[in-house]
C-alpha positions as CSV (number, residue, x, y, z in Angstrom):
1,M,54.3,38.1,92.0
2,I,52.1,40.9,93.0
3,K,52.4,39.8,96.7
4,K,56.1,39.8,96.4
5,F,56.1,43.4,95.1
6,I,54.0,44.3,98.0
7,Y,56.6,42.5,100.4
8,L,59.5,44.3,98.9
9,E,57.6,47.6,99.3
10,W,57.1,46.9,103.1
11,K,60.6,45.8,103.3
12,A,61.8,49.1,101.7
13,F,59.8,51.1,104.2
14,V,60.9,49.3,107.6
15,R,64.6,49.2,106.4
16,S,64.7,52.9,105.5
17,A,67.5,54.8,107.2
18,S,64.7,57.3,108.1
19,F,62.5,54.7,109.3
20,G,61.8,56.2,112.7
21,K,61.1,59.8,110.9
22,N,58.9,58.2,108.3
23,L,56.9,56.2,111.1
24,T,56.2,59.2,113.1
25,M,55.1,61.2,110.1
26,K,53.0,58.4,108.8
27,I,51.3,58.1,112.0
28,I,50.3,61.9,111.9
29,I,49.4,61.6,108.3
30,G,47.1,58.7,109.3
31,F,45.4,60.8,111.8
32,L,45.1,63.6,109.3
33,M,43.6,61.3,106.8
34,I,41.2,60.0,109.3
35,Y,40.1,63.5,110.0
36,F,39.6,64.4,106.4
37,S,38.0,61.2,105.7
38,L,35.4,62.0,108.6
39,I,35.0,65.3,106.9
40,F,34.2,63.8,103.6
41,I,31.7,61.4,105.0
42,A,29.8,64.2,107.0
43,M,29.7,66.4,103.8
44,G,28.4,63.4,101.8
45,V,25.7,62.8,104.1
46,G,24.8,66.5,104.9
47,A,25.1,67.7,101.3
48,F,21.7,66.3,100.5
49,Y,19.9,68.0,103.4
50,M,21.7,71.3,103.3
51,L,20.7,71.6,99.6
52,K,17.2,70.6,100.5
53,E,17.0,73.4,103.3
54,M,18.2,76.0,100.5
55,N,15.2,74.6,98.2
56,L,17.4,73.2,95.7
57,E,17.4,69.8,94.0
58,P,20.1,68.0,95.5
59,L,21.5,65.9,92.6
60,A,20.9,68.5,89.8
61,T,22.8,70.8,91.9
62,L,25.7,68.7,92.7
63,N,26.0,67.9,89.0
64,K,26.2,71.8,88.2
65,F,29.1,72.1,89.8
66,L,30.9,68.6,89.2
67,I,32.9,70.2,86.2
68,Y,34.7,72.6,89.0
69,Y,35.2,69.6,91.3
70,F,36.8,67.4,88.8
71,L,39.1,70.3,87.3
72,G,40.0,71.2,90.8
73,D,40.9,67.5,91.5
74,L,43.0,67.2,88.5
75,A,44.9,70.5,89.4
76,V,45.6,69.1,92.9
77,R,46.8,65.6,91.5
78,L,49.3,67.6,89.2
79,L,50.6,69.4,92.1
80,L,50.7,66.8,94.9
81,Q,50.2,63.4,93.5
82,S,53.3,61.5,92.9
83,I,53.9,58.9,90.2
84,P,55.4,55.6,91.7
85,V,57.9,54.7,89.0
86,L,61.1,55.4,90.4
87,N,61.6,51.6,91.8
88,I,61.1,50.2,88.7
89,K,64.7,50.3,87.7
90,P,65.9,47.5,90.1
91,L,63.2,45.3,88.9
92,L,64.5,45.4,85.1
93,A,67.4,43.2,86.0
94,L,65.4,40.3,87.3
95,P,63.4,37.9,85.3
96,L,60.2,39.5,85.8
97,K,57.4,40.2,83.2
98,K,57.1,43.9,82.0
99,T,53.3,43.5,82.2
100,T,53.4,42.5,85.7
101,I,55.9,45.3,86.7
102,V,53.5,47.9,84.7
103,H,50.4,46.4,86.5
104,F,51.7,46.9,90.0
105,S,52.9,50.4,89.3
106,L,49.5,51.4,87.8
107,G,47.8,49.4,90.8
108,K,49.6,51.6,93.4
109,T,48.1,54.6,91.8
110,I,44.6,53.4,91.7
111,L,44.8,52.6,95.4
112,S,46.1,56.2,96.2
113,F,44.6,58.5,98.7
114,F,43.6,60.7,96.0
115,N,41.2,58.3,94.5
116,W,39.4,56.6,97.4
117,I,39.1,59.9,99.5
118,H,36.4,60.7,96.7
119,A,34.3,57.6,97.5
120,L,33.9,58.8,101.1
121,F,31.9,61.8,99.7
122,F,30.0,60.2,96.7
123,I,29.1,56.8,98.5
124,P,27.3,58.5,101.6
125,F,25.7,61.1,99.2
126,T,24.4,58.1,96.9
127,V,23.0,56.1,99.9
128,V,21.2,59.3,101.0
129,L,19.8,59.7,97.6
130,I,18.6,56.2,97.6
131,L,17.0,56.4,101.1
132,N,15.2,59.6,99.7
133,G,13.3,58.0,97.0
134,Y,15.6,58.2,94.0
135,D,15.7,55.2,91.7
136,V,18.2,52.7,93.0
137,V,19.6,51.4,89.7
138,Q,19.9,54.8,87.9
139,I,21.6,56.3,91.1
140,I,24.1,53.5,91.1
141,F,24.7,54.1,87.3
142,W,25.1,57.8,88.2
143,H,27.7,56.9,90.8
144,L,29.6,54.7,88.5
145,G,29.9,57.5,85.9
146,V,31.3,60.0,88.5
147,I,33.7,57.6,90.0
148,S,35.0,56.4,86.4
149,I,35.7,60.2,85.7
150,I,37.8,60.4,89.1
151,Y,39.9,57.6,87.8
152,I,40.2,59.1,84.3
153,N,41.8,62.1,86.3
154,N,44.1,59.5,87.8
155,F,45.5,58.4,84.5
156,L,45.5,61.9,83.1
157,N,47.7,62.8,85.9
158,I,50.2,60.0,84.9
159,I,50.1,61.0,81.3
160,L,50.5,64.8,82.0
161,S,53.0,64.5,84.9
162,N,56.0,65.3,82.7
163,I,54.6,68.7,81.3
164,D,55.4,71.8,83.2
165,R,53.1,74.4,84.5
166,L,49.9,72.3,83.8
167,F,48.7,73.0,87.4
168,A,49.0,76.6,87.0
169,L,47.0,76.2,83.6
170,F,44.1,74.4,85.3
171,L,44.1,76.7,88.0
172,L,43.8,79.5,85.7
173,L,41.2,77.6,83.9
174,I,39.0,77.3,87.0
175,V,39.5,80.9,87.9
176,V,38.5,82.1,84.2
177,L,35.4,79.7,84.1
178,G,34.2,80.7,87.8
179,G,34.7,84.3,87.0
180,A,33.0,84.1,83.8
181,Q,30.1,82.4,85.3
182,Y,29.9,84.9,88.4
183,Y,29.8,87.6,86.0
184,Q,27.5,86.1,83.8
185,L,29.5,86.4,80.8
186,F,29.8,82.5,80.1
187,D,28.3,79.6,82.1
188,I,30.0,76.3,81.4
189,T,27.7,74.4,83.5
190,E,25.0,75.0,81.1
191,F,26.8,72.4,78.9
192,T,28.4,70.2,81.7
193,T,25.1,69.7,83.8
194,P,23.0,68.0,81.2
195,F,26.0,65.4,80.7
196,F,26.4,64.7,84.4
197,Q,22.7,64.5,84.7
198,S,22.5,62.1,81.8
199,F,24.2,59.4,84.0
200,Y,21.1,59.2,86.0
201,E,18.2,60.1,83.4
202,I,19.5,58.2,80.2
203,D,20.0,54.3,80.4
204,G,23.3,53.2,79.6
205,F,24.9,56.7,79.5
206,F,27.1,56.0,82.3
207,L,29.1,53.6,80.3
208,I,30.7,56.5,78.3
209,P,33.1,57.5,81.0
210,I,33.6,53.7,81.7
211,L,34.6,53.1,78.1
212,V,36.8,56.4,78.3
213,L,38.4,55.1,81.5
214,I,39.2,51.6,80.0
215,A,40.9,53.5,76.9
216,F,43.0,55.4,79.4
217,H,44.0,52.6,81.2
218,Y,44.9,50.9,78.1
219,F,46.9,53.8,76.8
220,T,48.8,54.4,79.9
221,F,49.6,50.6,80.4
222,K,50.8,50.5,76.8
223,Y,53.0,53.8,77.3
224,F,54.5,52.5,80.4
225,E,55.4,49.0,78.7
226,K,56.7,50.6,75.5
227,N,59.1,52.9,77.6
228,L,60.2,50.3,80.2
229,Y,63.8,50.3,79.2
230,L,66.7,52.0,81.1
231,D,68.2,53.7,77.9
232,A,64.6,54.9,76.6
233,G,61.7,56.0,79.0
234,L,63.4,55.6,82.3
235,S,66.7,57.2,81.2
236,V,67.2,60.7,82.7
237,K,66.3,63.6,80.2
238,H,69.0,66.1,79.8
239,D,68.0,69.5,78.4
240,V,70.3,71.5,76.2
241,A,72.2,73.8,78.8
242,S,72.0,77.5,78.3
243,T,74.4,79.9,79.8
244,E,73.6,83.0,81.9
245,N,76.2,85.2,83.0
246,L,74.2,87.4,85.5
247,S,77.5,89.3,85.6
248,W,75.4,92.4,87.3
249,L,75.8,90.2,90.6
250,N,79.6,89.9,90.4
251,Q,79.6,93.3,92.2
252,F,78.4,91.5,95.3
253,G,81.2,89.2,95.7
254,T,80.6,85.9,97.3
255,L,76.9,86.9,98.0
256,G,76.5,87.3,94.3
257,T,77.9,84.0,93.5
258,F,75.5,82.3,95.6
259,L,72.6,84.5,94.4
260,K,73.5,83.5,90.7
261,N,73.4,79.7,91.7
262,D,69.8,80.1,93.4
263,I,68.4,82.1,90.3
264,R,69.5,79.4,88.0
265,L,68.3,76.7,90.1
266,I,64.8,78.2,90.3
267,K,64.7,78.9,86.6
268,R,66.1,75.5,85.5
269,N,64.3,72.9,87.6
270,K,60.7,71.7,88.0
271,R,60.5,71.5,91.6
272,S,61.9,75.1,92.3
273,K,59.7,76.5,89.5
274,T,56.5,75.0,91.3
275,T,57.6,77.2,94.3
276,I,57.2,80.3,92.2
277,V,53.8,79.1,91.1
278,M,52.8,78.3,94.8
279,S,54.1,81.9,95.9
280,V,51.7,83.4,93.4
281,I,48.8,81.5,94.9
282,F,49.7,82.7,98.4
283,L,49.1,86.0,97.2
284,F,45.5,85.4,97.0
285,Y,45.3,84.0,100.4
286,G,44.0,87.1,101.9
287,L,40.8,86.9,99.9
288,I,39.7,84.1,102.3
289,F,40.0,86.6,105.4
290,F,40.0,90.2,104.3
291,G,36.4,91.3,104.2
292,N,35.2,88.4,106.2
293,T,33.4,89.6,109.3
294,H,32.7,86.0,110.6
295,Q,36.3,85.4,111.9
296,P,38.4,86.5,115.0
297,P,39.9,90.0,114.1
298,A,43.3,88.5,114.9
299,M,43.2,86.4,111.7
300,Q,44.0,89.4,109.6
301,I,47.8,89.5,110.6
302,F,47.5,85.6,109.8
303,A,46.5,86.4,106.2
304,G,48.9,89.3,106.0
305,I,51.9,87.1,106.8
306,F,50.8,84.3,104.2
307,V,50.2,86.9,101.4
308,S,53.5,88.2,101.6
309,G,55.4,85.3,102.7
310,G,54.5,82.6,100.1
311,F,58.1,82.1,98.7
312,L,59.4,82.2,102.4
313,F,57.2,79.5,103.4
314,V,57.5,77.2,100.2
315,F,61.3,77.9,99.3
316,G,62.9,78.9,102.7
317,Q,61.7,76.0,104.6
318,F,63.9,73.8,102.4
319,V,67.1,75.5,102.7
320,P,69.7,73.8,102.4
321,S,67.9,70.7,100.9
322,W,67.6,72.5,97.5
323,D,71.2,72.1,97.3
324,S,71.3,68.5,98.3
325,S,72.4,67.1,95.0
326,Y,75.8,68.8,95.4
327,Y,75.9,69.6,99.1
328,Q,78.8,67.3,99.7
329,L,80.9,68.8,96.9
330,M,80.1,72.2,98.3
331,M,81.1,71.2,101.8
332,T,84.7,70.4,100.4
333,Q,85.2,73.9,99.1
334,N,86.3,77.0,100.8
335,I,82.7,78.2,101.3
336,P,81.9,80.5,104.3
337,Y,78.5,79.5,105.9
338,R,77.7,83.1,106.4
339,G,77.8,83.8,103.0
340,Y,75.8,80.9,102.0
341,I,73.1,81.6,104.6
342,T,73.1,85.5,103.8
343,A,72.4,84.7,100.1
344,K,69.6,82.6,101.1
345,W,68.2,85.3,103.2
346,W,68.6,88.1,100.6
347,L,66.5,85.8,98.2
348,I,63.9,85.4,100.6
349,V,63.7,89.1,101.2
350,I,63.7,90.0,97.6
351,A,60.8,87.7,97.1
352,T,58.9,88.9,100.3
353,F,59.2,92.6,98.8
354,I,58.2,91.7,95.4
355,S,55.0,89.7,96.8
356,T,54.1,92.9,98.9
357,I,54.3,94.9,95.7
358,L,52.3,92.5,93.9
359,A,49.6,92.4,96.6
360,S,49.0,96.2,96.1
361,F,45.5,95.0,94.6
362,Y,44.5,94.6,98.3
363,L,44.1,98.5,98.4
364,F,40.7,97.9,97.1
365,Y,39.7,96.7,100.6
366,G,41.2,99.9,102.1
367,W,44.7,101.1,103.4
368,E,44.3,99.2,106.6
369,V,44.0,95.9,104.9
370,Y,47.3,96.7,102.7
371,L,49.1,97.9,105.7
372,T,48.3,94.5,107.5
373,I,50.2,92.9,104.5
374,V,53.0,95.5,104.8
375,V,53.4,94.7,108.6
376,G,53.3,90.9,107.8
377,A,56.1,91.5,105.3
378,I,58.0,93.3,108.0
379,Y,57.7,90.5,110.4
380,N,58.5,88.0,107.6
381,I,61.8,89.7,106.9
382,G,62.9,90.2,110.4
383,V,61.8,87.0,112.2
384,N,60.4,84.3,109.9
385,S,63.2,84.7,107.3
386,H,65.5,83.6,110.3
387,L,63.3,81.1,111.6
388,V,63.1,79.0,108.2
389,L,66.9,79.4,107.8
390,L,67.4,78.0,111.5
391,G,64.8,75.2,110.7
392,G,66.9,74.2,107.6
393,A,69.7,73.1,109.7
394,F,67.4,70.3,111.0
395,T,65.3,69.6,107.8
396,K,67.7,67.0,106.3
397,T,65.5,66.2,103.1
398,P,67.2,65.7,99.7
399,I,65.4,67.2,97.0
400,D,64.7,65.8,93.5
401,L,64.9,68.7,91.5
402,S,63.7,67.1,88.5
403,S,60.2,66.4,90.1
404,A,57.5,68.9,90.4
405,G,55.7,66.8,92.9
406,G,55.6,67.3,96.6
407,A,55.8,71.0,96.2
408,F,54.4,71.3,100.1
409,G,57.3,69.2,101.2
410,D,58.2,65.6,101.9
411,K,57.1,63.4,104.8
412,K,60.9,62.7,105.8
413,A,61.3,66.5,106.4
414,F,59.4,66.3,109.6
415,N,61.3,66.4,112.9
416,V,60.5,68.0,116.2
417,N,62.9,70.8,116.1
418,S,61.7,72.0,112.6
419,M,58.1,71.8,114.1
420,L,58.8,73.7,117.3
421,L,60.6,76.3,115.3
422,S,57.5,76.8,113.1
423,L,55.4,77.9,115.9
424,P,56.7,81.3,116.2
425,K,56.3,81.9,112.6
426,I,52.4,81.9,113.0
427,F,51.4,82.1,116.7
428,L,54.0,84.8,117.8
429,P,52.5,87.5,115.4
430,L,49.0,86.1,116.3
431,L,49.6,86.6,119.9
432,L,51.2,90.0,119.5
433,Y,48.2,91.3,117.3
434,W,45.7,89.9,119.9
435,L,47.6,91.6,122.8
436,G,47.4,94.8,120.7
437,L,43.8,94.7,120.0
438,R,42.9,93.6,123.5
439,F,44.6,96.2,125.5
440,A,44.7,98.9,122.8
441,D,43.7,99.2,119.3
442,K,44.6,98.1,115.7
443,T,47.3,100.7,115.5
444,V,49.0,99.3,118.5
445,A,48.5,95.6,117.4
446,L,50.3,96.5,114.0
447,S,52.9,98.2,115.8
448,L,53.6,95.4,118.2
449,V,54.1,92.9,115.1
450,A,56.1,95.4,112.9
451,G,58.3,96.1,116.2
452,A,59.2,92.3,116.4
453,G,60.1,92.3,112.7
454,I,62.3,95.4,113.2
455,L,63.9,94.0,116.2
456,G,64.9,90.9,114.4
457,F,66.3,92.9,111.6
458,I,68.4,95.0,114.1
459,F,69.7,91.8,115.8
460,K,70.4,90.0,112.2
461,E,73.9,89.4,112.8
462,K,73.7,88.2,116.3
463,V,70.9,85.8,114.9
464,F,73.1,84.8,111.8
465,S,75.8,83.8,114.2
466,I,73.7,81.4,116.0
467,I,72.1,79.9,112.7
468,E,76.0,79.6,111.2
469,K,76.9,77.8,114.5
470,R,74.0,75.3,114.4
471,Y,74.6,74.6,110.6
472,K,78.2,73.7,111.5
473,I,77.1,71.3,114.3
474,E,74.6,69.5,111.9
475,K,77.1,69.7,108.8
476,Y,77.9,65.9,108.8
477,S,74.5,64.6,109.9
478,T,73.2,66.8,107.0
479,I,75.8,65.2,104.5
480,S,74.8,61.7,105.7
481,A,71.0,62.3,105.1
482,Y,71.5,63.5,101.6
483,K,73.4,60.4,100.8
484,Q,70.4,58.2,101.8
485,K,68.2,57.4,98.7
486,G,65.6,55.3,100.5
């Protein structure tokens, strides 16, 4: 029966209405997976020798930071790893054992990329340890203990997937623990390092995470089996609705109506709430680049654009997909496209302005750094906001607002047009900034980028006419795409 399920999964893929786009994207994702796999393998092999060169004991050093590794892994899973249970409903009408269905669903998560990618690091690292004289049996026991914790994270992700804001909570936990250790206030590794080290030093200690893993698997299996009913665990949960007038927006007419809908959408749905979390994370993107002297100077404007444009990139790229569940109904109404597009633009502008204000803590790096962020915001408002709205006409991906997964997008959102439109968002300001530095100085470089943004704002109405025309051309293909469920 498991073979039959695999066969059905394959048929669902090749018979999908978006098979061509899926295939193209899966090929690209395949290359990316190969790329990151090679990186993990190289890290697994090289970590031992790098730590040796730093006069550190490799195994003990790795064990010291495993707590951050596992917390980070769980945070990434909560944000990105989806739970494959949506295709269960059609199977419940067939003469199949519930245990078989649950085993297949859990098995799909076990084979997930989020699990086996870790083996590409830990297996080479384990082999190198053995080749350098570590006890073979004890190292294998250590390896089994570590891999068990990775799969514990897998089942924790399944159990916690319906709880909102956990990604932000774990991310905050990592930041707090890391900051406390850096400033020598509290060192969590003093308690966790002996635990991980015991997998190697104490016989049989590795059985503890294995037993915990078995318990998590049993609990998850029983939970799914118990809730495998259309009128119980798989039924759509409806929260009690609350009314919000937002009457102060009525003064803006049609624009205010659209803005009220977008604000309600963001506040009431998991997926859209995730965009707010991601926008806050983008604020700290500049910490990687500002103050880093080992990089090309042009990368500073790259950071400035991302710091102020988190909401633009995460939310804006999926306009109008946020409205996919009722887009067909909306198109039967007497709704002007210009008003719809303008409302989305203003929402992006407001979010960009707020992000720029919140990013004022970069003033600690100096006025020039914050000025770079302000210039990036001007470019985002004048140019990138138009590009994401234009790209939305080609991005025909229905969004499940009840799911927080896939915050960075969906594989079906890929197409050549949207990809080409994404290039000026990053490379044009980089080019302008580089030209300014190459032939003048930083002031001229920032002026060129800001000038492009100001020009985009000046010609906003002309650009909006082009965007509106493209939305009308793509109207019926967009409606058709939103009807697709597979």
